[in-house]
BAZALUM-852180 format. One record per residue (C-alpha): residue in three letters; residue number from 1; x, y, z. Coordinates in Angstrom, 2 decimals. Each point is the difference from the previous one (the first is absolute). Example, Ala and Ser with C-alpha at 12.3 -4.5 7.8 and 13.67 -1.06 7.14 Angstrom:
! BAZALUM-852180
+------+-----+---------+---------+---------+
: code : pos :      xx :      yy :      zz :
+------+-----+---------+---------+---------+
:  ALA :   1 :   12.30 :   -4.50 :    7.80 :
:  SER :   2 :    1.37 :    3.44 :   -0.66 :
+------+-----+---------+---------+---------+
END
This chain:
! BAZALUM-852180
+------+-----+---------+---------+---------+
: code : pos :      xx :      yy :      zz :
+------+-----+---------+---------+---------+
:  MET :   1 :  144.63 :    0.58 :  143.44 :
:  GLU :   2 :   -0.80 :    0.34 :    3.86 :
:  THR :   3 :   -1.15 :   -2.52 :    2.00 :
:  GLN :   4 :   -3.52 :    0.37 :    0.72 :
:  TYR :   5 :   -1.34 :   -1.12 :    3.50 :
:  ARG :   6 :   -3.64 :   -1.35 :    1.78 :
:  LEU :   7 :   -1.01 :   -0.69 :    3.48 :
:  PRO :   8 :   -1.36 :   -3.73 :   -0.44 :
:  ALA :   9 :   -3.00 :   -1.63 :    1.52 :
:  GLU :  10 :    0.35 :   -1.73 :    3.15 :
:  CYS :  11 :   -1.32 :   -2.86 :   -2.01 :
:  GLU :  12 :    3.20 :    0.18 :   -2.28 :
:  PRO :  13 :    2.82 :   -2.79 :    0.45 :
:  GLN :  14 :    2.39 :    0.79 :    3.06 :
:  ASP :  15 :    3.43 :   -1.41 :    0.76 :
:  ALA :  16 :   -0.97 :    0.42 :    3.82 :
:  ILE :  17 :   -1.71 :    1.53 :    3.08 :
:  GLN :  18 :    1.73 :    2.38 :    2.24 :
:  LEU :  19 :   -0.70 :   -0.06 :    3.81 :
:  THR :  20 :    1.29 :    1.64 :    2.79 :
:  TRP :  21 :    0.65 :   -1.90 :    3.37 :
:  PRO :  22 :   -1.42 :    0.46 :    3.01 :
:  ASN :  23 :    1.60 :    0.19 :    3.21 :
:  ALA :  24 :   -0.17 :    0.95 :    3.88 :
:  ALA :  25 :    1.42 :    3.50 :   -0.64 :
:  THR :  26 :   -3.47 :    1.02 :   -2.31 :
:  ASP :  27 :   -3.48 :    0.67 :    0.93 :
:  TRP :  28 :   -0.89 :   -4.20 :   -0.12 :
:  GLN :  29 :    1.89 :   -0.29 :    3.02 :
:  PRO :  30 :   -3.17 :   -0.90 :    1.92 :
:  TYR :  31 :   -0.58 :   -2.78 :   -2.27 :
:  LEU :  32 :    2.72 :   -0.96 :   -1.32 :
:  LYS :  33 :   -0.07 :   -3.52 :   -0.21 :
:  ASP :  34 :   -3.54 :   -0.23 :   -1.80 :
:  ILE :  35 :    1.32 :    2.73 :   -2.68 :
:  VAL :  36 :    3.23 :   -1.92 :   -0.61 :
:  SER :  37 :   -2.73 :   -3.21 :   -0.53 :
:  THR :  38 :   -2.05 :    2.09 :   -2.47 :
:  TYR :  39 :    3.29 :    0.78 :   -1.68 :
:  ILE :  40 :    1.05 :   -3.61 :   -0.37 :
:  GLU :  41 :   -3.27 :   -0.71 :   -1.38 :
:  LEU :  42 :    0.41 :    2.66 :   -2.46 :
:  VAL :  43 :    3.51 :   -1.27 :   -0.80 :
:  LYS :  44 :   -1.31 :   -3.57 :   -0.52 :
:  ALA :  45 :   -2.80 :    0.93 :   -2.55 :
:  ILE :  46 :    2.21 :    2.58 :   -2.09 :
:  THR :  47 :    2.87 :   -2.75 :   -0.36 :
:  LYS :  48 :   -2.55 :   -2.38 :   -1.62 :
:  TYR :  49 :    0.04 :    2.61 :   -3.21 :
:  GLU :  50 :    3.19 :    2.32 :    0.47 :
:  ARG :  51 :    2.81 :    1.31 :    1.92 :
:  VAL :  52 :   -0.07 :    2.13 :    3.01 :
:  ILE :  53 :    2.38 :    2.94 :    1.18 :
:  ILE :  54 :    0.22 :    0.79 :    3.63 :
:  ALA :  55 :    1.62 :    3.32 :    1.29 :
:  SER :  56 :    0.61 :   -1.14 :    3.99 :
:  ALA :  57 :    1.47 :    1.84 :    2.87 :
:  ASN :  58 :    1.55 :   -3.16 :    0.82 :
:  ALA :  59 :    0.62 :   -1.94 :   -2.95 :
:  ALA :  60 :    1.29 :   -2.85 :    1.49 :
:  GLU :  61 :   -2.58 :   -0.76 :    2.43 :
:  THR :  62 :   -2.64 :    0.63 :   -2.69 :
:  LEU :  63 :    1.87 :   -2.80 :   -2.03 :
:  SER :  64 :   -0.13 :   -2.34 :    3.39 :
:  VAL :  65 :   -3.24 :    0.35 :    0.26 :
:  LEU :  66 :   -1.12 :   -0.40 :   -3.25 :
:  GLN :  67 :    2.26 :   -3.35 :   -0.74 :
:  SER :  68 :   -1.62 :   -1.56 :    3.07 :
:  HIS :  69 :   -3.81 :    0.60 :   -1.58 :
:  LEU :  70 :    0.76 :   -0.67 :   -3.81 :
:  SER :  71 :    0.35 :   -2.46 :   -2.11 :
:  GLN :  72 :    3.61 :   -0.10 :   -1.48 :
:  GLN :  73 :   -1.42 :    0.87 :   -3.30 :
:  ALA :  74 :   -1.95 :    2.71 :    1.12 :
:  PHE :  75 :    2.81 :    1.27 :    2.20 :
:  ASP :  76 :    2.01 :   -0.07 :   -3.37 :
:  ARG :  77 :   -2.38 :    2.74 :   -1.47 :
:  VAL :  78 :    0.82 :    2.06 :    3.12 :
:  SER :  79 :    2.75 :    2.74 :    0.10 :
:  VAL :  80 :    0.58 :    2.33 :    3.17 :
:  TYR :  81 :    1.59 :    3.44 :    0.09 :
:  GLN :  82 :    1.47 :    1.77 :    2.62 :
:  CYS :  83 :   -1.79 :    3.30 :    0.59 :
:  ASN :  84 :   -0.74 :    2.89 :    2.10 :
:  ILE :  85 :   -3.78 :    0.00 :    0.58 :
:  ASN :  86 :   -2.93 :    2.01 :    2.06 :
:  ASP :  87 :   -2.77 :   -2.14 :   -0.91 :
:  THR :  88 :   -1.00 :   -2.70 :   -2.91 :
:  TRP :  89 :   -2.72 :    1.49 :   -2.28 :
:  ALA :  90 :    2.28 :   -0.60 :   -3.45 :
:  ARG :  91 :   -2.97 :    1.21 :   -2.03 :
:  ASP :  92 :    0.77 :    3.44 :    1.00 :
:  HIS :  93 :    3.59 :   -0.07 :    0.46 :
:  GLY :  94 :    1.07 :   -2.41 :   -2.72 :
:  PRO :  95 :    0.97 :    0.41 :   -3.17 :
:  ILE :  96 :   -2.26 :    1.18 :   -3.20 :
:  THR :  97 :    1.10 :   -1.48 :   -3.21 :
:  LEU :  98 :   -0.40 :    0.92 :   -3.25 :
:  VAL :  99 :    0.39 :   -2.86 :   -2.72 :
:  ALA : 100 :    1.74 :    1.15 :   -3.10 :
:  SER : 101 :   -1.80 :   -0.48 :   -3.91 :
:  ASP : 102 :    3.18 :   -1.13 :   -0.97 :
:  THR : 103 :    0.67 :   -3.24 :    1.38 :
:  THR : 104 :    4.17 :    0.27 :   -0.35 :
:  ALA : 105 :   -0.72 :    3.06 :    2.20 :
:  ARG : 106 :    0.17 :   -0.32 :    3.78 :
:  ASN : 107 :   -3.30 :    0.79 :    1.93 :
:  LYS : 108 :    0.44 :    3.39 :    2.32 :
:  ILE : 109 :   -0.63 :    0.46 :    3.64 :
:  LEU : 110 :   -1.56 :    2.92 :    1.33 :
:  ASP : 111 :    0.93 :    0.62 :    3.63 :
:  PHE : 112 :   -2.62 :    2.56 :    1.05 :
:  LYS : 113 :    0.26 :    1.77 :    3.33 :
:  PHE : 114 :   -2.15 :   -1.77 :    2.88 :
:  ASN : 115 :   -0.63 :    1.85 :    2.87 :
:  GLY : 116 :   -2.06 :   -1.92 :    2.33 :
:  TRP : 117 :   -3.62 :    0.71 :   -1.87 :
:  GLY : 118 :    0.83 :    3.98 :    0.79 :
:  GLU : 119 :    2.11 :   -0.20 :    2.80 :
:  LYS : 120 :   -2.00 :   -2.05 :    2.43 :
:  PHE : 121 :    2.74 :   -2.23 :    1.20 :
:  ARG : 122 :    3.42 :   -0.95 :   -0.54 :
:  TRP : 123 :    1.18 :   -0.28 :   -3.20 :
:  GLU : 124 :    3.61 :    1.19 :   -0.78 :
:  ASP : 125 :    1.27 :   -3.51 :   -0.27 :
:  ASP : 126 :   -3.01 :   -1.67 :   -1.78 :
:  ASN : 127 :    0.59 :    2.95 :   -2.69 :
:  THR : 128 :    3.66 :   -1.07 :   -0.76 :
:  ILE : 129 :   -0.81 :   -4.30 :   -0.02 :
:  THR : 130 :   -0.23 :    0.13 :   -3.97 :
:  ARG : 131 :    3.28 :    1.81 :   -0.04 :
:  GLN : 132 :    1.35 :   -2.58 :    2.16 :
:  LEU : 133 :   -1.07 :   -2.84 :   -1.58 :
:  TYR : 134 :    1.17 :    1.58 :   -3.76 :
:  ASP : 135 :    3.52 :    0.66 :    1.99 :
:  GLN : 136 :   -0.04 :   -3.72 :    0.83 :
:  ALA : 137 :   -0.54 :   -0.75 :   -3.76 :
:  VAL : 138 :   -3.34 :   -1.72 :    0.18 :
:  PHE : 139 :   -1.56 :    1.58 :   -2.98 :
:  ASP : 140 :    1.22 :    0.09 :   -3.30 :
:  CYS : 141 :   -1.76 :    3.20 :   -0.89 :
:  ASP : 142 :    0.83 :    3.30 :   -0.89 :
:  TRP : 143 :   -0.14 :    2.73 :    2.65 :
:  ASP : 144 :   -2.22 :    3.03 :    0.33 :
:  ALA : 145 :   -0.04 :    2.16 :    3.00 :
:  ASN : 146 :   -3.49 :    1.67 :    0.56 :
:  THR : 147 :    0.78 :    0.93 :    3.38 :
:  ASP : 148 :   -1.36 :    3.63 :   -0.29 :
:  PHE : 149 :   -3.65 :   -1.64 :   -0.47 :
:  VAL : 150 :   -2.00 :   -2.22 :    2.46 :
:  LEU : 151 :   -1.82 :   -2.73 :   -1.31 :
:  GLU : 152 :   -0.77 :   -3.38 :    1.50 :
:  GLY : 153 :   -0.72 :   -3.11 :   -1.95 :
:  GLY : 154 :   -3.37 :   -0.89 :    1.79 :
:  SER : 155 :   -1.36 :    3.56 :   -1.40 :
:  ILE : 156 :    0.25 :   -0.94 :   -3.77 :
:  GLU : 157 :   -1.67 :   -2.81 :   -1.82 :
:  SER : 158 :    1.31 :   -0.65 :   -3.77 :
:  ASP : 159 :   -1.59 :   -1.48 :   -2.79 :
:  GLY : 160 :    3.20 :   -0.67 :   -1.91 :
:  MET : 161 :   -1.43 :    2.04 :   -3.12 :
:  GLY : 162 :    0.67 :    3.54 :    1.62 :
:  THR : 163 :   -2.75 :    0.46 :    1.96 :
:  ILE : 164 :    0.98 :    0.88 :    3.53 :
:  LEU : 165 :   -3.27 :   -0.25 :    2.80 :
:  THR : 166 :    0.65 :    2.06 :    3.47 :
:  SER : 167 :   -1.91 :    1.63 :    2.58 :
:  SER : 168 :   -0.24 :    3.74 :    0.74 :
:  GLN : 169 :   -0.45 :   -0.26 :    3.34 :
:  CYS : 170 :    3.49 :   -1.78 :    0.60 :
:  LEU : 171 :    2.10 :    2.15 :   -3.05 :
:  LEU : 172 :   -1.75 :    3.15 :    1.36 :
:  ALA : 173 :    0.48 :   -0.85 :    3.74 :
:  PRO : 174 :    2.43 :    2.40 :    2.25 :
:  HIS : 175 :    3.63 :   -0.39 :   -0.02 :
:  ARG : 176 :    0.46 :   -1.86 :   -3.37 :
:  ASN : 177 :    0.68 :    2.24 :   -2.72 :
:  GLN : 178 :   -1.43 :    3.18 :    1.00 :
:  PRO : 179 :   -0.30 :    2.97 :   -1.64 :
:  LEU : 180 :   -0.45 :   -1.70 :   -3.11 :
:  THR : 181 :   -3.53 :   -0.48 :   -0.86 :
:  LYS : 182 :   -2.21 :   -2.74 :   -1.45 :
:  GLU : 183 :    0.90 :    1.11 :   -3.71 :
:  ASP : 184 :    3.91 :    0.06 :    1.23 :
:  ILE : 185 :   -0.27 :   -3.32 :    1.23 :
:  GLU : 186 :   -1.83 :   -1.51 :   -2.84 :
:  MET : 187 :    2.94 :    1.31 :   -2.35 :
:  GLN : 188 :    2.50 :   -1.35 :    2.43 :
:  LEU : 189 :   -1.42 :   -3.50 :   -0.22 :
:  GLN : 190 :   -0.27 :    0.09 :   -3.73 :
:  LYS : 191 :    3.59 :    1.08 :   -0.38 :
:  ARG : 192 :    1.62 :   -2.08 :    2.59 :
:  LEU : 193 :   -1.79 :   -3.48 :   -0.38 :
:  CYS : 194 :   -0.37 :    0.59 :   -3.73 :
:  ALA : 195 :   -3.75 :    0.36 :    0.03 :
:  LYS : 196 :   -2.26 :    1.04 :   -2.44 :
:  ARG : 197 :   -3.27 :    0.72 :    2.10 :
:  ILE : 198 :   -0.78 :    0.06 :    4.23 :
:  LEU : 199 :   -3.48 :   -1.30 :    0.91 :
:  TRP : 200 :   -0.47 :    1.90 :    3.65 :
:  VAL : 201 :   -2.76 :   -2.03 :    2.58 :
:  ASP : 202 :   -1.16 :    2.54 :    2.31 :
:  HIS : 203 :   -1.92 :   -2.59 :    2.76 :
:  GLY : 204 :    0.74 :   -3.26 :    1.82 :
:  ASN : 205 :    2.29 :    1.45 :    2.94 :
:  LEU : 206 :   -0.18 :   -3.10 :    2.47 :
:  ARG : 207 :   -0.16 :    0.75 :    3.92 :
:  GLY : 208 :    2.93 :   -0.30 :    1.30 :
:  ASP : 209 :    2.54 :    0.20 :   -2.82 :
:  ASP : 210 :    3.05 :    1.48 :    0.78 :
:  THR : 211 :    0.61 :    0.90 :   -3.78 :
:  ASP : 212 :   -2.41 :    2.58 :   -0.96 :
:  GLY : 213 :   -1.87 :   -2.37 :   -2.17 :
:  HIS : 214 :    2.54 :   -2.42 :   -1.95 :
:  ILE : 215 :   -2.00 :   -1.05 :   -3.05 :
:  ASP : 216 :    1.51 :   -3.49 :    0.29 :
:  THR : 217 :   -2.27 :   -0.44 :    3.13 :
:  ILE : 218 :   -3.29 :    1.50 :   -2.33 :
:  VAL : 219 :    0.11 :   -1.01 :   -3.48 :
:  ARG : 220 :    2.59 :   -2.49 :   -1.93 :
:  MET : 221 :    0.29 :   -0.32 :   -3.54 :
:  ALA : 222 :   -0.04 :   -3.60 :   -1.33 :
:  PRO : 223 :    0.38 :   -1.08 :   -3.80 :
:  ASP : 224 :   -2.74 :    0.21 :   -2.35 :
:  ASN : 225 :   -1.19 :    4.11 :    0.65 :
:  THR : 226 :   -0.74 :   -1.38 :    3.30 :
:  LEU : 227 :   -0.42 :    2.14 :    3.40 :
:  LEU : 228 :   -0.47 :   -2.07 :    3.65 :
:  TYR : 229 :   -1.34 :    2.50 :    2.39 :
:  ILE : 230 :   -0.95 :    0.14 :    3.42 :
:  ALA : 231 :   -4.17 :   -0.02 :    0.41 :
:  CYS : 232 :   -1.54 :   -0.07 :    3.35 :
:  ASP : 233 :   -3.94 :   -1.13 :    0.32 :
:  ASP : 234 :   -0.43 :    0.90 :    3.47 :
:  PRO : 235 :   -2.07 :    3.58 :    0.14 :
:  GLN : 236 :    1.13 :    0.24 :    4.05 :
:  ASP : 237 :    3.82 :   -0.53 :   -1.03 :
:  GLU : 238 :    1.73 :    3.42 :    0.50 :
:  GLN : 239 :    1.74 :   -0.72 :   -3.70 :
:  TYR : 240 :   -3.14 :   -0.58 :   -1.97 :
:  VAL : 241 :   -0.49 :    3.44 :   -1.23 :
:  ASP : 242 :    3.33 :    0.59 :   -1.04 :
:  LEU : 243 :    0.15 :   -3.46 :   -1.69 :
:  LYS : 244 :   -2.85 :    0.30 :   -1.73 :
:  ALA : 245 :    1.18 :    3.58 :   -1.34 :
:  LEU : 246 :    3.23 :   -2.27 :   -0.92 :
:  GLU : 247 :   -2.12 :   -2.37 :   -1.96 :
:  ASN : 248 :   -2.19 :    2.88 :   -1.67 :
:  GLN : 249 :    3.13 :    1.55 :   -1.11 :
:  LEU : 250 :    1.74 :   -3.10 :   -1.24 :
:  LYS : 251 :   -2.94 :   -0.59 :   -2.60 :
:  THR : 252 :    1.00 :    3.25 :   -1.74 :
:  LEU : 253 :    3.44 :   -0.56 :   -0.58 :
:  ARG : 254 :    1.05 :   -1.11 :   -3.47 :
:  ASP : 255 :    3.05 :   -2.03 :   -1.27 :
:  ALA : 256 :    2.22 :    1.61 :   -2.84 :
:  ASP : 257 :   -2.19 :   -0.91 :   -2.49 :
:  GLY : 258 :   -3.11 :    1.34 :    1.59 :
:  ARG : 259 :   -1.39 :   -3.13 :    1.20 :
:  PRO : 260 :   -1.44 :   -0.24 :    3.31 :
:  TYR : 261 :    2.01 :   -2.39 :    2.66 :
:  ARG : 262 :   -1.37 :   -3.33 :    0.82 :
:  LEU : 263 :   -1.09 :    0.21 :    3.71 :
:  ILE : 264 :    0.47 :   -2.69 :    2.72 :
:  PRO : 265 :   -1.10 :    1.00 :    3.59 :
:  LEU : 266 :    2.23 :   -1.72 :    2.97 :
:  PRO : 267 :   -1.71 :   -0.09 :    3.16 :
:  SER : 268 :    0.99 :    1.84 :    3.11 :
:  PRO : 269 :    1.06 :   -2.30 :    2.81 :
:  ARG : 270 :   -2.11 :    0.92 :    2.89 :
:  PRO : 271 :    1.45 :    2.86 :    2.39 :
:  ILE : 272 :    3.26 :   -1.35 :    1.56 :
:  TYR : 273 :    1.48 :    2.19 :    3.65 :
:  ASP : 274 :    2.80 :    0.38 :    1.53 :
:  ASP : 275 :   -0.14 :    1.64 :    3.46 :
:  GLY : 276 :   -3.10 :    1.76 :   -1.02 :
:  ASP : 277 :    1.34 :    1.39 :   -3.49 :
:  ARG : 278 :   -1.30 :   -1.73 :   -3.36 :
:  LEU : 279 :    2.42 :   -1.54 :   -2.35 :
:  PRO : 280 :    0.05 :    0.75 :   -3.25 :
:  ALA : 281 :   -0.55 :   -3.51 :   -1.35 :
:  THR : 282 :   -0.35 :   -0.66 :   -3.88 :
:  TYR : 283 :   -0.10 :   -2.76 :   -2.19 :
:  ALA : 284 :    1.48 :    1.90 :   -3.04 :
:  ASN : 285 :    3.21 :    0.39 :    1.82 :
:  PHE : 286 :    0.99 :   -3.37 :   -1.92 :
:  VAL : 287 :    3.39 :   -0.99 :   -1.40 :
:  ILE : 288 :    0.43 :   -1.27 :   -3.94 :
:  ILE : 289 :    2.83 :   -2.08 :   -0.45 :
:  ASN : 290 :    1.00 :   -2.52 :   -3.05 :
:  GLY : 291 :   -3.37 :   -2.25 :   -0.45 :
:  ALA : 292 :   -1.34 :    0.87 :    3.50 :
:  VAL : 293 :   -1.88 :    2.79 :    1.92 :
:  ILE : 294 :    0.56 :    0.50 :    3.62 :
:  VAL : 295 :   -3.03 :    0.84 :    2.12 :
:  PRO : 296 :   -0.25 :    1.17 :    3.19 :
:  THR : 297 :   -2.52 :   -1.58 :    2.37 :
:  TYR : 298 :   -1.31 :    0.98 :    3.15 :
:  GLN : 299 :   -1.66 :   -3.07 :    1.75 :
:  GLN : 300 :   -3.41 :    0.86 :   -1.34 :
:  SER : 301 :   -0.62 :   -2.90 :   -1.90 :
:  ASP : 302 :   -3.08 :    1.19 :   -1.93 :
:  ARG : 303 :    1.67 :    3.36 :   -1.03 :
:  ASP : 304 :    3.55 :   -1.76 :   -0.61 :
:  ALA : 305 :   -1.82 :   -2.92 :   -2.19 :
:  ALA : 306 :   -1.81 :    3.33 :   -1.79 :
:  ALA : 307 :    3.26 :    1.64 :   -0.58 :
:  LEU : 308 :    1.71 :   -3.19 :   -1.10 :
:  SER : 309 :   -2.71 :   -0.42 :   -2.43 :
:  ALA : 310 :   -0.18 :    3.49 :   -1.62 :
:  ILE : 311 :    4.03 :    0.37 :   -0.18 :
:  GLY : 312 :   -0.37 :   -3.62 :   -1.85 :
:  GLN : 313 :   -2.59 :    1.62 :   -2.60 :
:  ALA : 314 :    3.00 :    2.91 :   -0.81 :
:  PHE : 315 :    2.51 :   -2.64 :   -0.29 :
:  PRO : 316 :   -1.16 :   -2.95 :   -1.40 :
:  ASP : 317 :    2.85 :   -1.95 :   -1.04 :
:  TYR : 318 :    2.05 :    0.50 :    3.44 :
:  ASP : 319 :   -0.07 :   -1.70 :    2.99 :
:  ILE : 320 :   -1.89 :    2.39 :    2.86 :
:  ILE : 321 :    2.06 :   -0.59 :    3.44 :
:  GLY : 322 :   -1.94 :    1.00 :    3.36 :
:  ILE : 323 :    2.91 :    1.25 :    3.03 :
:  ASP : 324 :   -1.56 :    1.09 :    3.14 :
:  ALA : 325 :    1.02 :    3.88 :    0.45 :
:  CYS : 326 :   -1.86 :    0.37 :    2.99 :
:  THR : 327 :    3.93 :    0.50 :    1.87 :
:  VAL : 328 :    1.10 :    2.68 :   -3.10 :
:  ILE : 329 :   -3.50 :    1.86 :    0.47 :
:  ARG : 330 :    1.14 :    1.21 :    3.34 :
:  GLN : 331 :    2.46 :    2.13 :   -1.30 :
:  HIS : 332 :   -2.55 :    1.32 :   -2.41 :
:  GLY : 333 :    1.35 :   -1.58 :   -3.06 :
:  SER : 334 :   -0.72 :   -3.44 :   -1.83 :
:  LEU : 335 :    1.97 :   -2.22 :   -2.26 :
:  HIS : 336 :    0.68 :    1.82 :   -2.95 :
:  CYS : 337 :    1.15 :    3.14 :    1.83 :
:  LEU : 338 :    2.86 :   -2.55 :    1.45 :
:  THR : 339 :    1.41 :   -0.95 :   -3.96 :
:  MET : 340 :    1.37 :    1.69 :   -2.50 :
:  GLN : 341 :    0.02 :   -1.87 :   -3.58 :
:  LEU : 342 :    3.54 :    0.12 :   -2.06 :
:  PRO : 343 :   -1.31 :   -0.68 :   -3.76 :
:  LYS : 344 :    1.56 :   -2.31 :   -2.10 :
:  GLY : 345 :    3.99 :    1.28 :   -0.98 :
:  SER : 346 :    0.24 :    1.93 :    3.51 :
:  LEU : 347 :    2.63 :   -2.25 :    1.72 :
:  LYS : 348 :    3.25 :   -1.70 :   -0.99 :
+------+-----+---------+---------+---------+
END
């Protein structure tokens, strides 16, 4: 019998989280010390629960930094690999991993094309990071090249049972997979991700978002038929109308059994600006690991607390950990964008 595969939910057991380490040759150069500090906090948090795999342009230097900041127990859970990189958004250049229904079969890595969110930024080295790690024998998975199709990990959410949630504003954006139509792309997603159905969201594009509306900044899937989504309670906010339309659309969505989703709103951070430009700060960009959820915070004590509480409702048996993402957001992403989970059975 042929092995069947599925795209697991992020809350399913993981072997590790992959990161790609910042350096002075990336856009992080003006505040490299601050972003490295954020990465160290992220590694400290993750290694309490699971391993961390790091792609680095200078592996020896990264190992030295980590060794000087981590406990021995945490350091022993980190592996660093030398890679050519352009930037550090592992969610979008990292591997998308299918798990096998047959426990004796290997997981399968799908290596989609990454092209800098529609050729906006340098991408050629980032597009090869998954292959570079694979060639260094990091993964214990079969290989499935999908480099004829552009797909970023931040643009899809899976419930682990065959439903994929995505956004039309991203997947239909220029310089991704034209001239494919929405119907063509849906068929490709079903085929490549072994999905049974695709749910499309048409609203929620945050100001300053370079990704054209990644779903992981807008709506996230959680256990027990739950969707967490960004809401806005300020009619004067320029994003209010679109986020209200998002909320109304989510009320119409149904799961595979025809049931409405349990909806939990997340607050919108008060607007954050850099050189006059609004940044796409969002609490939806949280990271789910084994037994914990790591939530971006923005030095807004009331909004941060409300977001941590809401996410705790969706993940009642998890530790909820806040990490300051004010430096990360300066490059128009947040914590989930920096990470890619490797499901259980993916590593040697």
